[in-house]
C-alpha positions as CSV (number, residue, x, y, z in Angstrom):
1,M,22.9,-24.3,-1.6
2,G,24.4,-22.8,2.0
3,E,22.7,-22.5,5.2
4,F,21.1,-19.9,6.5
5,R,20.2,-17.9,3.3
6,F,19.1,-14.5,3.3
7,G,17.3,-11.8,1.6
8,L,16.9,-7.9,1.7
9,E,13.6,-6.0,1.0
10,E,14.2,-1.9,0.9
11,E,11.2,0.3,1.2
12,Y,11.9,4.1,-0.6
13,F,10.8,7.7,-1.3
14,I,9.5,8.5,-4.9
15,V,11.1,12.1,-5.1
16,D,10.9,14.9,-7.3
17,R,14.1,14.8,-9.4
18,R,14.9,18.5,-9.3
19,T,13.9,19.1,-5.7
20,A,13.5,15.9,-4.0
21,A,10.8,16.5,-2.8
22,V,8.3,13.2,-2.1
23,K,5.8,12.9,-4.7
24,S,2.1,11.9,-3.6
25,S,1.1,10.2,-5.8
26,H,2.4,7.4,-8.4
27,A,3.8,8.3,-11.9
28,E,2.2,4.8,-13.7
29,P,4.4,5.1,-16.9
30,F,7.6,5.4,-14.3
31,M,6.4,2.3,-12.7
32,K,5.1,0.1,-15.9
33,R,9.4,1.2,-17.2
34,A,10.9,-0.1,-13.6
35,K,8.2,-3.5,-13.2
36,K,9.6,-3.8,-16.8
37,K,13.0,-4.3,-15.8
38,L,12.8,-5.7,-12.4
39,G,9.7,-7.5,-12.7
40,P,8.2,-8.8,-9.4
41,Q,11.2,-7.6,-7.3
42,L,9.7,-4.3,-7.2
43,M,6.5,-4.0,-5.4
44,Y,3.9,-1.1,-4.5
45,E,3.3,0.2,-1.2
46,L,0.8,1.3,1.2
47,L,1.2,4.8,0.0
48,Q,1.9,6.2,-3.6
49,S,4.8,8.2,-2.4
50,Q,6.8,4.5,-1.8
51,V,8.0,1.4,-3.8
52,E,9.4,-1.5,-2.3
53,V,12.4,-3.9,-3.8
54,A,13.4,-7.3,-2.4
55,T,16.2,-9.5,-3.7
56,T,16.4,-13.3,-4.7
57,P,17.3,-15.2,-1.4
58,V,21.2,-15.2,-1.2
59,D,24.0,-17.1,0.2
60,T,26.7,-14.5,0.2
61,P,26.8,-10.4,0.8
62,K,28.1,-9.8,-2.4
63,E,25.2,-11.6,-4.3
64,A,23.1,-9.3,-2.1
65,R,25.2,-6.0,-2.7
66,Q,24.6,-6.5,-6.5
67,Q,21.3,-6.8,-6.5
68,L,20.4,-3.6,-4.4
69,R,23.1,-1.8,-6.4
70,C,20.9,-2.7,-9.2
71,F,18.0,-1.8,-8.1
72,R,18.7,1.4,-7.2
73,S,20.6,2.2,-10.4
74,T,17.7,0.9,-12.4
75,L,15.1,3.1,-10.7
76,A,17.3,6.1,-10.7
77,E,17.8,5.4,-14.6
78,A,14.1,4.5,-15.1
79,G,13.0,7.8,-13.6
80,Q,15.0,10.2,-15.7
81,S,12.2,10.4,-18.4
82,F,9.9,11.1,-15.6
83,G,11.9,13.7,-13.6
84,I,11.9,10.9,-10.9
85,G,14.2,10.2,-8.3
86,I,14.4,7.7,-5.1
87,V,15.6,8.5,-1.5
88,A,16.5,5.4,0.8
89,A,15.6,7.2,4.6
90,G,13.9,5.8,7.4
91,T,11.8,9.2,6.9
92,H,12.4,11.9,3.9
93,P,12.9,15.3,5.6
94,L,9.7,17.2,3.7
95,A,7.5,14.6,3.7
96,L,4.0,15.8,5.1
97,P,1.5,13.2,6.6
98,A,-1.4,14.6,5.4
99,Q,-0.3,15.1,1.5
100,Q,-0.3,11.4,1.2
101,R,-2.0,9.5,-0.5
102,T,-2.8,5.5,-0.4
103,T,-2.0,3.5,-3.3
104,R,-5.6,2.2,-5.6
105,K,-5.1,-1.2,-5.1
106,R,-8.2,-3.3,-3.3
107,R,-5.6,-4.6,-0.4
108,Y,-4.5,-1.3,0.5
109,A,-7.9,0.5,0.4
110,T,-8.9,-2.3,2.9
111,A,-5.8,-1.5,5.0
112,A,-6.7,2.0,4.8
113,K,-10.2,1.7,6.0
114,D,-9.1,-0.2,9.0
115,L,-6.2,1.9,9.7
116,G,-7.3,5.2,9.2
117,M,-5.1,8.4,9.2
118,V,-2.8,6.0,10.7
119,A,-2.5,4.6,7.2
120,W,-1.8,7.4,5.1
121,G,-0.3,9.7,8.0
122,N,3.0,7.6,8.3
123,P,5.6,7.6,5.3
124,L,8.6,5.2,6.3
125,C,10.4,3.4,5.0
126,G,12.3,0.3,6.4
127,L,15.3,-2.3,5.9
128,H,13.5,-6.0,6.3
129,V,15.7,-9.2,6.4
130,H,15.1,-12.6,5.9
131,V,16.9,-15.6,7.0
132,E,16.4,-18.9,6.7
133,V,16.2,-21.2,9.9
134,P,17.1,-24.9,9.2
135,A,14.4,-25.9,11.5
136,P,11.5,-23.8,10.8
137,E,9.5,-24.6,13.7
138,R,12.4,-23.2,16.0
139,R,11.3,-19.7,14.9
140,V,9.6,-18.4,17.5
141,E,11.8,-19.9,20.2
142,L,14.5,-17.9,18.1
143,M,12.5,-15.0,17.5
144,H,11.9,-14.7,21.4
145,R,15.9,-15.2,21.7
146,M,16.5,-12.4,19.4
147,V,14.9,-9.7,21.1
148,P,17.8,-8.5,23.5
149,Y,19.8,-7.8,20.2
150,L,17.1,-5.7,18.0
151,P,18.2,-2.0,19.9
152,L,21.5,-2.9,18.5
153,L,20.9,-3.4,15.2
154,L,18.2,-0.4,15.2
155,A,21.0,1.8,16.5
156,L,23.3,0.9,13.6
157,S,20.4,1.5,10.6
158,T,19.1,5.1,12.1
159,S,18.2,7.2,9.2
160,S,15.5,9.2,10.3
161,P,16.1,12.4,12.3
162,F,13.3,14.6,10.8
163,W,9.4,14.5,10.6
164,A,7.4,16.7,9.0
165,T,10.1,19.1,8.2
166,Y,11.2,19.2,12.0
167,D,14.2,18.1,13.6
168,T,12.6,15.6,15.9
169,G,15.7,15.1,18.5
170,L,15.7,11.2,17.7
171,L,18.2,9.5,15.1
172,G,15.2,7.0,14.5
173,Y,12.3,8.3,14.5
174,R,10.5,5.9,12.2
175,N,10.2,3.4,15.0
176,A,8.1,6.0,17.0
177,A,6.2,7.0,14.4
178,N,5.7,3.5,13.6
179,D,4.0,2.4,17.0
180,A,0.8,4.2,15.8
181,F,0.1,1.1,14.1
182,P,-1.2,-2.1,15.9
183,R,0.8,-4.9,16.2
184,T,4.3,-3.4,16.4
185,G,6.8,-3.0,18.5
186,F,8.6,-6.4,19.9
187,P,6.9,-9.5,19.3
188,E,4.4,-10.7,21.9
189,M,6.7,-13.6,24.7
190,F,5.6,-16.3,22.7
191,R,7.8,-19.5,23.3
192,S,6.6,-22.1,20.5
193,M,5.2,-21.9,17.0
194,D,2.1,-23.9,18.2
195,Q,1.3,-20.5,20.7
196,Y,1.9,-18.3,17.8
197,E,-0.1,-19.8,15.5
198,A,-3.2,-20.1,17.9
199,Y,-2.6,-16.3,18.3
200,V,-2.9,-15.8,14.4
201,E,-5.4,-18.0,14.3
202,A,-7.6,-16.1,16.9
203,L,-7.0,-12.8,14.8
204,T,-7.7,-14.3,11.6
205,E,-10.4,-16.7,12.2
206,P,-13.1,-13.5,13.3
207,Q,-11.2,-11.7,10.4
208,V,-9.7,-9.2,12.5
209,I,-6.9,-9.9,10.3
210,R,-6.6,-11.4,6.8
211,D,-3.5,-13.1,7.4
212,S,0.1,-12.9,9.3
213,T,1.3,-10.5,7.3
214,S,-1.0,-7.6,9.2
215,I,1.5,-8.6,12.2
216,W,3.8,-5.6,12.0
217,W,6.1,-6.8,14.6
218,A,10.0,-6.1,14.8
219,L,10.6,-9.4,14.4
220,R,8.7,-12.0,13.0
221,P,7.9,-15.3,11.6
222,S,7.8,-15.2,7.8
223,L,4.1,-16.2,6.2
224,R,5.5,-17.1,2.8
225,H,9.1,-18.1,3.4
226,P,10.8,-20.2,6.4
227,T,12.7,-17.3,7.6
228,L,12.7,-15.0,11.0
229,E,12.2,-11.5,9.2
230,L,13.7,-8.6,11.1
231,R,11.6,-5.8,10.2
232,L,12.9,-2.8,12.8
233,T,15.8,-1.4,11.2
234,D,15.7,2.1,9.0
235,C,15.9,1.5,5.6
236,C,20.0,2.4,4.9
237,T,21.1,5.3,2.9
238,A,24.1,3.5,1.6
239,V,24.1,-0.4,0.4
240,D,26.9,-1.2,2.5
241,D,25.5,-0.3,5.8
242,A,22.3,-2.6,4.7
243,I,24.4,-5.3,3.7
244,A,26.4,-4.9,7.2
245,I,23.3,-4.9,9.3
246,A,21.8,-7.6,7.4
247,S,25.0,-9.8,7.9
248,L,25.3,-8.9,11.9
249,Y,21.9,-10.2,12.1
250,R,22.4,-13.6,9.7
251,A,25.2,-14.3,12.2
252,L,23.3,-13.7,15.3
253,V,20.5,-16.1,13.6
254,R,23.3,-18.7,13.3
255,Y,24.7,-18.2,17.0
256,L,21.4,-18.8,18.5
257,V,20.5,-21.9,16.5
258,R,24.0,-23.1,17.3
259,C,24.1,-22.0,20.9
260,R,21.1,-23.3,22.7
261,G,21.6,-21.4,25.9
262,P,21.8,-17.2,25.4
263,N,18.7,-15.3,26.3
264,R,16.9,-18.6,27.5
265,P,15.6,-16.6,30.7
266,F,14.4,-13.8,28.7
267,C,11.2,-12.9,30.8
268,A,9.1,-9.8,31.6
269,I,11.4,-7.6,33.5
270,T,14.2,-8.1,30.7
271,R,11.8,-7.9,28.2
272,A,11.1,-4.7,29.7
273,L,14.7,-3.3,30.0
274,T,15.2,-4.2,26.3
275,E,12.5,-1.9,25.2
276,E,14.1,0.6,27.3
277,N,17.1,0.4,24.9
278,R,14.7,0.2,21.7
279,W,14.0,3.9,23.2
280,R,17.9,4.4,23.8
281,A,18.5,3.3,20.0
282,Q,16.1,5.7,18.8
283,R,16.9,8.8,20.6
284,Y,20.7,8.6,20.9
285,G,21.7,5.4,18.3
286,T,25.6,4.6,18.4
287,G,26.4,7.6,20.6
288,G,24.3,6.3,23.2
289,T,24.9,4.4,26.5
290,Y,22.7,0.7,26.6
291,F,21.3,-1.0,29.9
292,D,23.4,-4.5,29.8
293,L,21.0,-7.2,30.6
294,T,24.3,-9.3,32.0
295,S,26.3,-6.9,34.2
296,R,23.0,-4.9,35.1
297,R,25.0,-1.7,34.6
298,A,25.0,1.3,31.6
299,I,27.6,0.6,29.1
300,E,28.3,2.6,25.9
301,F,27.7,1.1,22.5
302,T,31.0,0.3,21.7
303,A,31.2,-1.9,24.2
304,L,27.7,-3.7,23.3
305,L,28.9,-4.1,19.8
306,R,32.6,-5.4,20.6
307,R,31.0,-8.0,22.6
308,T,28.0,-9.0,20.5
309,L,31.1,-9.4,17.8
310,D,32.7,-11.6,20.2
311,E,29.7,-14.0,20.3
312,V,29.3,-14.3,16.8
313,A,33.1,-14.6,16.0
314,E,32.7,-18.6,15.1
315,D,29.3,-17.6,12.5
316,V,31.3,-14.4,11.1
317,V,34.3,-17.1,10.1
318,A,31.7,-19.7,8.9
319,L,29.7,-17.7,6.8
320,G,32.1,-15.5,5.4
321,L,31.4,-12.0,7.0
322,G,34.6,-10.5,8.1
323,R,34.5,-7.5,5.5
324,E,30.7,-6.5,7.0
325,M,31.6,-6.9,10.4
326,A,34.5,-4.5,9.9
327,H,32.2,-2.4,8.6
328,L,30.1,-2.2,11.3
329,L,32.7,-0.8,12.9
330,T,33.1,2.1,10.2
331,I,29.1,3.1,10.7
332,R,30.3,3.5,14.4
333,D,33.1,6.0,13.6
334,R,31.4,7.8,10.6
335,G,28.2,7.5,12.0
336,T,24.4,6.7,10.6
337,S,22.7,8.3,8.2
338,A,21.1,10.4,10.5
339,H,24.0,11.4,11.7
340,L,25.4,12.6,8.3
341,Q,21.7,14.6,7.7
342,L,21.8,16.2,10.9
343,R,25.9,17.2,10.3
344,M,24.6,18.8,7.2
345,Y,21.2,20.5,8.1
346,K,23.3,22.2,11.4
347,Q,26.3,23.3,9.2
348,L,23.7,24.6,6.5
349,R,21.7,26.6,9.8
350,K,24.7,28.1,11.1
351,E,25.5,29.3,7.3
352,G,22.0,31.1,7.6
353,Q,19.9,29.3,5.6
354,T,16.1,28.9,7.0
355,R,15.3,25.4,8.2
356,K,13.0,24.4,5.3
357,R,15.5,25.3,2.6
358,A,18.4,23.4,4.8
359,L,16.0,20.7,4.6
360,R,15.6,20.9,0.7
361,E,19.5,20.5,0.8
362,V,19.4,17.6,2.6
363,A,16.8,15.8,0.5
364,R,18.9,16.7,-2.3
365,W,21.7,15.0,-0.9
366,L,20.0,12.2,0.5
367,Q,18.5,11.6,-3.5
368,A,21.9,11.5,-4.8
369,C,23.5,8.8,-2.1
370,S,20.3,6.7,-2.5
371,A,20.6,6.6,-6.5
372,A,25.0,5.8,-5.8
373,G,24.7,3.7,-2.9
374,F,27.3,5.2,-1.1
375,F,27.7,8.7,0.8
376,I,29.0,11.0,-1.7
377,E,30.2,13.6,1.1
378,T,30.6,13.7,5.2
379,A,30.2,16.1,7.4
380,P,33.3,17.4,9.3
381,E,31.7,17.1,13.3
382,P,32.2,14.1,15.3
383,Q,29.2,12.4,16.8
384,Q,28.0,13.5,20.1
385,K,27.5,10.9,22.9
386,A,24.5,10.8,25.4
387,A,24.9,11.0,28.9
388,A,24.0,7.6,30.5
């Protein structure tokens, strides 16, 4: 068993196989067949229009890649008899909040009652990455120091440019919508596990929340595992994108464990500037400029990515992640799922398609790519860069 084992969780939309429109209610026969094949690695979600899959803890990207591809192909195959497919993206182009239904389980009913419209009004799918930490008591310290890297990871994952049948103008709208939930966004600035546990106890003792799984920060210590869990990123349409982002996060965890210095002076000002970078990641993604916390100047995404890769070079070698780091540059050059969705949508609109028909075509394309695990075609126009 190696160090810094990791695991991925992906959330998928359940869609009509023919139209790729979101199905607002579960088809129980489909879920029974899929559960028979995938067992506890397939889970229900708060909304009936979504499911979640989770890999086992793994040592290598190859193992994680094989499991994610298996999940997707199994769900696609199981859905054939029931007219069901999946879409892997942060938001679905055609999903309407008012049409969503919560899953009929006590846990979800309690959450829905507590959250009100927020519960059923946010059809959102994320990529969550767990990385084991050798000294679990250091997870809060590491969480604190990891925050400045989060906008970079978000930018690489963006797959949510549409919301409720409209082009939002953002590449990662899921993050903006997710802020409607309580206890989301960047974690609070606790510096020790004791501080974090005191916070959790203050909420659980009077039953404000059931347990720490109701703390939905962008990054959090896991309740069930000795891991630090990344939750900020959009669900990736292509499996290799998800694996590459998870691998960078894994390398960053090892780097921060190995080097005690980076981001130790993280303070309220730095947090506020990092929050600005989170907005730029949501809005501009890999085509944006970011505030450099070191030079106090604006730098382009490519410079930020290359500097981060230089920082974790030793960790990449130790963990055998060279292929995955090279793929991050492919994401930058090709664009994320959000870029590809927008290129297709704009091309269809240019050809005279109505807004909703163009979105239906994007949804069908997403369904095909999600089942395959890779992009089956790309749009020709290069991504545009944002002004500083």
